[in-house]
VEXBAMI-78901 format. One record per residue (C-alpha): x, y, z; residue in one letter. Coordinates in steps of 0.2 Angstrom, whole numbers, plus 5000, padded with zeros to 4 digits. Layout:
<recs>
XYZA
...
</recs>
This chain:
<recs>
499950015002M
500550174996S
499750345002Y
499650524992E
500350645002L
498950805005D
499850964995H
498751104998A
499651205008F
501351145002L
500351204986G
501651094973K
502050884977P
503450854991H
504450784977H
504650964967Q
505151084984L
507151074985P
506851175002R
505650995012R
507250845012V
506350705023Y
507550625035A
508250495029A
507750395044Q
506150295045G
504950345058C
503050325062D
502450495061W
502650545045Q
502750485026Y
504350475022R
504850375007V
504050245003D
505350115000Y
504049954995E
503450104980R
505150154978L
505349964973R
503749904963R
504150094954Q
505450034950R
505249854942L
503449914936E
504350044923K
505649894918A
504149754914R
503349934904E
505249934893Q
504849754892M
503449744881E
503849894871I
505449824866H
504549694864D
505849574876L
505649384884G
506549434898A
507949544904L
509749484907V
510549584917L
512149614925Y
512649794928A
512749834947G
511449974946A
510049874936N
510249724945I
509949864963R
508649964950Y
507349784947I
507749704964T
508349804978G
510149704981S
511549814986Y
513149714993Q
514649844990G
515349934975N
516549834975W
515249704969K
514349804955Y
515249814940N
516449624940I
515149494933N
515049404947I
513149394948R
511749424936Y
509749434939A
508249374927V
506749474924L
505649354912P
504249414908R
502649404917G
503749334932G
504649414946D
506549474945P
507749304948I
509049374958L
510849254954F
512149274968E
513749244977T
513449074982A
514049065003G
513749215014S
513049345003D
511949244996M
511149185016Q
511449395020C
510349415004A
509149295010R
509049415027I
509049575016D
507649535002L
506249475009P
505249524993W
506349414984M
505849244993H
504349204984K
503649014976T
502749024960R
502049174967G
502149174987S
503249165001N
504449015002I
504348975021A
502348995019E
502148895003G
502948785013L
502148795030K
500448765019G
501448615009S
501148455020A
502348375008S
503848495005I
503648505024A
503848315028A
504948275015G
506248395021A
505948345041R
506148145034E
507848195024R
508248325042K
508748455029I
508648645029D
507148685019P
507448885014L
509248815010T
509448655003D
509748664983P
508148574975G
506848674988L
507748844984M
507948824968M
505748864970R
506449034976D
507149194966N
508649194973I
509749074965R
511749024969P
512749134956A
513949024944M
515049144943T
516249124928W
517549244930Q
519349204933W
519349064932A
520749004921E
520548864912S
518648834917A
518048994912V
517148934897P
516548794907Y
515948894921M
515149024908A
513848854904E
513448834918R
513149024922M
512149034902V
510848854913A
510748944926S
509549094914I
509148964901Y
508248844919E
507249034920V
507049044903L
506248894902K
505048914913E
504449064909Y
504048984891G
505049124882V
506549034874T
506149074859K
505749254861E
507049404862K
508049414877I
508949564883G
510549544889V
511549714897D
513249694895N
514049554889L
516049464889D
516449364874I
516549194886P
514649244890S
514449274872L
514849094866E
514149024881A
512349124876F
512749044856K
512948854862K
510948864870F
510348944852N
509649114861I
509249254852N
510149374865I
509949564861V
510449724867N
509449764883G
510349924888W
508550044879P
507549984890A
508449994905M
509050164899S
507350204897A
506550134911A
508050224921R
508050404915V
506450454919V
506450444939K
504850374952T
504350504966I
505450404977D
506950424968E
506750614967I
506750624984E
508450514988L
509050644974L
508750764983K
509450694999Q
511250674991S
511250834985S
510450925005T
512350805008I
513450884994G
512851064998D
513351025016A
515250985011A
515351144998M
514751255011W
516351175024H
517351175010I
517051375005K
517151445022H
518151315034E
519351215024W
519851285010L
521551415015K
523251445009P
524151295012G
523251165014V
523151015002T
522050994987E
522050784994R
521750845010Q
520250955004I
519750784996E
519650685013A
518950795023K
517450765010V
517350605013H
517550605031E
515950755029L
514950655016M
515250495022L
514550545039R
513250625031L
512250485026G
513250445009C
513650245003E
515150254997I
516050424988I
516550404969Y
517850534969D
518050714972I
518950814960I
520150964967V
520751064956A
521751204962S
522751344950G
523751284938G
522551144937N
521251224932T
521951244916S
521951144907P
520551054922Y
521550924931R
519850804935R
520850714948W
521550794965A
523350814969T
524550834982D
524751014976K
524851184990I
523351274989I
523751464988R
523251654992Q
522251674977G
521851524970D
520351484959L
519851324964V
518751194955I
518151054968V
516850904957D
515950804971I
515150654965N
514650524978A
513150414980V
511950484993G
510850395002P
510050214995S
511050214980G
510750394971Y
511950494967F
512450684973I
513650774958D
514150934955Y
515351084955V
515651234961R
516951384963C
517851454973F
519551584978K
520651554989C
520651695003A
520851834990A
519451944978K
519251894965M
519951994947T
518952054932Q
519551934920K
519051794936E
517551874935I
517451834917D
517651684917L
516351644932Y
515151724924K
515151664906Q
515151474914T
513751524923Y
512551604908D
513151444898S
512551354910M
510851414917Y
510251454897A
510551274897G
509351254911I
508351354907E
507951234892M
507651094902L
505751064899K
504650934896P
504250954875G
506151034873N
507350924865S
509350904871T
509650994854A
508951174864D
509851084878V
511651074868A
511151234859A
511451374875K
513251274878F
515051364871P
515851304856E
517351184862Y
518051014857D
516450914859D
516351034841D
518050994837T
518350824835Y
516350784837G
516350664851T
515850704872V
517250804883T
516350774897L
516450974900Q
515351074892Q
513950954893F
512350874901A
512150704908H
510750594919S
510950554936I
510150404944G
510750244953I
512350284942T
513650414939L
513050414921Y
511250344916E
509950364902G
510350524892M
512050634887W
511750794881I
513450854866S
513750954857R
514550814848A
512650724841Y
511150824850S
510950944838L
510950834826S
510150684834Q
508950754846P
508150664861A
506650734870E
506850794887I
505250724900K
504550764916E
505450694929N
507050664924M
508650734933Y
510050814924F
511750864931A
512251014918I
514051074921E
515051224910T
516751264912F
517751384903A
519351304896G
520051424884H
522151424878P
523551524887L
522251544902L
523151544921E
521451504929Q
519951444925T
517951414931T
517051274930R
515251264936L
513651114940E
512151104943E
511050974948N
508950984941V
507450894941L
506350924924V
504951004933G
503250994924P
503351164919N
505351174920G
506751174928P
507151144946I
509051184954I
509051044968F
511151074972T
510751264983L
512451324987M
512551484984E
513951564967H
515351674972M
514351844976E
515551924967E
515451874952A
513451864947V
513151974961G
511151974963D
511051804957H
512251724970S
510651674980R
510651474982P
510251384967G
510251514957G
508151534955V
508351714954D
509451704938H
508651804925P
508551664910S
507251594924L
505251614927E
505051634944K
</recs>
C-alpha cells in the first residue's frame, strides 16, 4: 500500500520542492520515502519497457540494473565485476542469482520481497504444503537452504565464470544454463532476450544454447531515465549532503597551505558521516590545475588567490548520486578577468538549464553550450554537457554538441540531470567550471543543488540554486 500526500498547503507535490527534505531514517509519524513503492515502481517501469521492446526476458549483469529491479546491494566492489546476475522474465518476478555462500545467505535475510515460490512466500508455502514440509523433515534438511527446494525460490546461487582460468568456458556455460532454466520455466526460450552487457565467454555460451540475445540497455535505460517520486526524494537527500560539503569547503576548509587531497579527505569524512553509501570521486583542482582542468585531486598546495574547482561525485542514501561543481577563490577577491570567466560559465549553464523543460529536446539544451572540443572532434568532452544521474553517475542520456544538435532526444518530466559548463580557453593561468543538479518539473527546471555561487561574480543572482537567474521564470 502507498499513500497520497495532501499538497493543499504546500502548493506543489513534496518531491518538487527542493527545501522540503525528508530525514533518511524512517519513523511512525511521517510518511517519508516509501521503499516498497520505490521497488514496485522501478520494477513496473522495467516491465513496461520489456513490452515496448518486445523482450521475453531481461538478463542483467550491471550492479545498478540488478539493484533497480531487485533492490539488492552488497557493496560497491561487487557492482560491475560480473559475478552475479538477475533475470526478469515476462510474466514473472525477478530472479536474483547471488554469489553462493554467506552472500546468498545475507540476500535471503535482507530481501524478503524476493522470497517467492510461484508467487508466494517460500516459508509460508512450505508451511502450507504438508508433503514438502514432511519430506524436508524426513530428510533432515533445511527447506530454505537445500538446493532442491531452493530452486523454487527467487534467490539462487550464481555460477561465477570470471577469472576461472581454464574453466572459464565450462563455468560460463553453467551460468547460461542457470538462466536458460528460468527462460524455460516461463516459456520464453524462443523470444528475444535483452542482455545489458556481455563478455566473450558469456556470448559464446549464449550461442551454444541458441538464445536470441539482443541489446537490453535501451530498455533498462528508458526505464531508469525517468524517475519515480521516491527516487526524486532520494536524489534530493543526496543533493542536501553535497550542499553541506560545499559549504564546509568554502567557509571552513579552504585556506592557503592545505592540499587538494586534504580537502578531498575532509569531504569524504563528512559525506560518509551524513549518510552516503560510498564516495565515488571528489575532484579538487586549484590554480594551474584548473587550466587545463585536471579531473583528479593531487598533493598540490593551494595558494592564496587560487581558483579552486570542486566536483563532488558520491552515492547518497539508498544508492542515489550527487554530482555537482562549485568554483571558489582562496583567501582573495576575484579579479575582473576571473569574474568574466565565472559569469560566462554561469550564464551558459543557466541558459542550458532553462531548456530542461518537458517537450524540449536535447538539441535545445546543447545549443546553449559554448563551442568546445565537442565541436572540434565530434565527440563528448564531459565538460560542456549534461547527463542524467540516478543510481549511477551516468545513466540514460548524455547531452553534447557532438551529436545532440543533429540527433536530438526528447526531454521528459521527472528526468534528472547534472548540467555542467566550463571556460576552457587556451593560455589561461586558471579558469572556472560549474555544475547543477536539476529536476525536469512539469513546467520547467527545478534546481536541487542549493549552495550559493560567488557573489562577486554573479551579484544578486548568487542566492542558493541560482533561482533568481534572469533566464528562469519566477
